[in-house]
N, C-alpha and C positions, 0 to 999 in steps of 0.2 A: 294773736293767732293770723289776724288778717294780714298784718303787716309782713309776717313771714311766709304765707301763700302768697301775697303780691310780690315781695322779693323773688321767691323761687321762680313765679311765672314771668317774672321780668328777665332772670338770668336765663331761664330756657329760650325765651324769644330772642334774647340777644345773641345766643349761642347757636340756635337755628338760623338766623339772619346771616351769620358770619359764615354758616357751612355753605348756605345759599350764594353767597357773595364769590367764596373762595372755589366755586365749582370749576372744574377743569372743562374748558371749551375748545373748540376749533375757530382761531381767529382768520386763518387762512387754509383753505384747501384745495388741491388742484389734481387732476390728472394729467400726466406730463410724459412727453417722449423722452426726456433726459433732465438729470439734475446737476447742476453746476453751481459750486461755492454754497451749497446747502440751499439753493433756490431752484425751482422749476423753471425751465427755459422755454415754457409754452404752456398753453392752456387747452387741452384736447375735450372737444364735445363728441368727435367722430374721429374714425380713424380707421384706414384700410385694414380688413380682416387678411392678415398675412402672418408668415412667422415672424413675430416680433414680441417685443417687451415694452410695457408700459409702467409708468411708476405713479403711486399716489402718494402725493406729499402734503403734509399737515403741519401747521404750525398751531402747538397746544399751548395755550394760555390758562394761568389760574392754579397750577399745581402747588401745592403746599408740601413741599418735600419730594422725595421719590415716588412716582407712582408707574403706572403704564397705560398704553392705549391699545385697541387692537384694530386691524384693518383685516375687514371680512369682504371677500372678492366674491360677487355674484353674477353667474351668469344665468339670464332671466331669473330663477327663483332657486336655482341651484348653487350652493356653496362650493367655490371653486380653491380657495385658498383662506387661510386665517394666518394672521402675522401679529403677534405679541411684541410691542416695542415700549423700551423704556422712556419714560420722561423724568428728566433728572434736575427740572428747575422749572420756576413758574413761566418761563417764555422758551419753547423749546421748538425746534424743527425736527420733523423725523419723516422717513418715507419708507415705503414698501415697494415691491415689485412684482410683477406676474408675466411670465411668456405667455404666448397665445398661439393657437393654431388656426388655419384658414376656415375651419370649418365650425367655429365658435363666433361667427358673426351673428348679429343681433344686440339685445339691449343688455349692457352690465351697468354695475355700481358697485361702488366700495362705500361698506356702513362703517363707520368710526365708532367703536365702544369705549368708554371709560372703565376704569378698573373694577366697577361695579357691573359691568356688561350693560350698562345705559347708552342708547343710541345718543352720540352727540353731534353726529353729522352723516348726511349721504351724499356720495358725490357720484352723478349719473354719467355715463357715455355710451357710445354706440359703435360697435366694429361693423363696416360696411365691406 
């Protein structure tokens, strides 16, 4: 009986450990003014508050088959956009974009969520 219980606990621990190791994470993330060849051209921490467009680039690693991530764009504490993006391999680059108005100066952030809606990264920036 103890051997079966021990074996069951061992199998569950190994299974749980594998799920933790296989978690989807953001290996690289950036707010950028453009994407070229699937890579950010710069890394923005502050940007002129004007009519314009910025991108949120993320390199996602650890996917075990197809899944998704979501980029949630926040102005201060208000959600301004939510973009769900497919992840189709264990090392996947993807991005979303947001257009801005001059009156939206202030603190911004993009929160990156996994398929279960867990926060896996936050990318802050400021429009000035």
